[in-house]
C-alpha positions in Angstrom: 0.1 0.1 -0.1 1.4 3.4 -0.7 1.5 6.5 1.4 -1.2 8.1 -0.9 -3.3 5.2 0.0 -2.9 5.2 3.4 -3.6 8.8 3.8 -6.9 8.7 1.8 -8.0 5.4 4.0 -6.7 7.6 7.3 -8.6 10.7 5.7 -11.9 8.6 5.1 -12.0 6.9 8.6 -11.7 10.6 9.8 -14.9 11.6 7.8 -16.7 8.7 8.7 -15.8 9.5 12.7 -17.0 13.0 12.1 -20.1 11.9 10.6 -20.5 9.5 13.5 -20.2 12.3 16.0 -22.2 14.9 14.3 -25.2 12.6 14.5 -24.5 12.1 18.3 -24.5 15.7 19.0 -28.2 16.1 17.8 -29.2 12.9 20.2 -27.2 14.3 23.1 -29.0 17.5 22.7 -32.5 15.8 23.0 -31.3 13.3 25.8 -30.0 16.4 27.9 -33.0 18.6 27.1 -35.2 15.7 28.4 -33.6 15.4 31.4 -33.8 18.8 32.2 -37.6 18.8 31.7 -37.8 15.6 33.8 -35.8 17.4 36.4 -37.9 20.1 36.6 -41.3 18.1 36.8 -39.7 16.0 39.7 -37.8 19.0 41.4 -40.7 21.8 40.9 -44.1 20.5 41.2 -47.1 22.3 40.6 -48.0 21.7 44.2 -45.1 23.1 46.0 -46.1 26.6 47.7 -43.7 29.0 46.3 -45.0 31.9 48.4 -46.7 32.2 51.9 -50.3 32.4 51.4 -52.1 35.2 52.6 -53.8 34.1 56.0 -55.1 37.0 58.0 -54.6 36.6 61.6 -56.9 37.5 64.5 -55.5 39.5 66.8 -52.7 41.2 64.2 -49.3 40.7 65.3 -47.2 44.1 66.4 -44.8 45.5 63.9 -41.8 47.0 65.0 -41.7 50.8 65.3 -40.5 52.5 62.2 -38.0 54.7 64.5 -36.0 52.0 64.7 -34.8 52.3 60.8 -33.9 54.7 58.4 -34.7 55.6 54.9 -36.7 53.0 52.7 -36.9 50.7 55.4 -38.5 52.9 57.8 -41.2 53.8 55.0 -42.0 50.0 54.7 -42.1 49.5 58.3 -44.3 52.5 58.7 -46.9 51.2 56.0 -46.9 48.0 57.7 -47.7 49.7 60.9 -50.4 52.1 59.3 -52.0 49.7 56.7 -51.5 46.2 58.3 -54.3 44.7 56.4 -52.5 45.4 53.0 -49.7 43.3 54.1 -51.9 40.8 55.9 -53.4 40.0 52.3 -50.1 40.0 50.2 -48.4 36.5 50.0 -44.7 36.6 51.1 -42.0 35.2 48.9 -38.7 35.8 50.5 -39.0 31.8 51.9 -39.9 32.5 55.4 -42.9 30.1 54.9 -40.9 27.2 56.2 -40.5 28.7 59.5 -43.4 27.9 61.8 -46.1 30.6 62.8 -45.8 32.4 59.6 -49.1 33.3 58.1 -48.9 36.4 55.8 -46.5 39.3 54.7 -47.2 41.1 57.7 -45.5 38.6 59.9 -42.2 39.6 58.3 -42.4 43.0 60.1 -43.0 41.7 63.7 -38.9 41.4 63.6 -36.0 42.5 61.5 -36.6 39.8 59.3 -37.6 42.0 56.5 -34.6 44.3 56.5 -32.5 42.1 54.2 
């Protein structure tokens, strides 16, 4: 076998290998996408409570004084104190719903939790 024939044979093998890999890439993408979809279905079920439901409390919890804070934080604590029914009806998305005793967004203003 001459050098030219060996080179042609080697080139043919490389072309066949690249075709094989080019066919595997779309299959790998599909398998990866299916894995992502399956993971999302199992790890993020629709029944998961992503926020604290707004459950009003009677009597309402006392909020911290706005004078303890400055700037926008003081304004928010002032609003929570003046209009508690507004905060009470808003769901909380900070993740504190995993703590026992939290029922609505107003609970975030009973301590320094909502500061940051």
